[in-house]
Structure formats: structure tokens, C-alpha cells
N, C-alpha and C positions, 0 to 999 in steps of 0.2 A: 504494500500500500504506500503510495507516495505521500510525502508530507504536505500538510496544508500550506505551510509557508512557501515551499518550493513551487507549488502550483500557482499560488497568488503572485509570487515574484515573476513567474513566466507570463501570466496574464497581464500584469502591469507593464512588463517590459515590451510586450507586443503592442499594447496601447501607446506606449511612449514612442515606439518606432513609427506607428501610424501617424501620430501627431507630428513627428519630425518630417515625415513625407508630406503631410498637409502644409506645413510651414514652408517647405521648399517650393511648393506650387503657388503660394500666395504672393501677391504683390504688396509690398509694404505700403505703397502709396494708396492703392485702392482698397485694401482690406486691413488697415492698421488695427481696427478694433478686434477683428477675428484673430489676427496674429497675436495680439496682446492676450486675448482669452486663452489661446493655445499655449502661450508661454507660461501663463499662470498655472494651467493644468499640468504642464510638463514639470514645473517646479514641485507641485504637489505629488505627482507620481514619483519623481526622483527621491523625495524625502521618504515616502512610504516604502519604496524599494529598499532604501538604506536601512530603515527600521526593521523591515522583515529579514533582511540579510543578517542583521545583528541578532535577532531572535533565533534564526536558523543556526548561526554560529554558536550561540550559547547552548542550544540543545545538543549540537554535536560535541561541544566541550564536555557537557554532562555525561554523554554516552562514553566518551573517551575516558573520563575519570572512573566510571563504573568498570570499564574493561581493565583499567590499570589495577584496580583493587582486587580483581579476580585472582585466585591462586594459580 
């Protein structure tokens, strides 16, 4: 069974890629509002991905500690 954090990181990363592609297609002059909206969403996604990676790392560390304690 895959971990929840790993799946969520994948989903958010895919959304982040889609936003980057949308931004590349936008004209800053004609669609400045849409570009700013995408930039804000991109920052939110990047922060959430970083948080989930930290949670994932902590879980892996706990698993490693359990394995080290085994005889």
C-alpha cells in the first residue's frame, strides 16, 4: 500500500507542472491577473509539497530507528 503523503506529493507536483505550463502560455500583458493567480497557487503548492516531504521524511526516520533497534 502506498503512503498517503507520497500520493499527495505526486498529485500536487502534477498540478504544479500544469500551472507552470499554463504560465508559459500566458501573456503577461494580456493576462496579468490570471498569471498572478497562478503564481499564488504555485507558491501554495510548493509550500504544501515541502511540508509533506518533511512529514514523509520523519516517518521514514521513525521506521529506520525501529529497524536499528531490532536485534
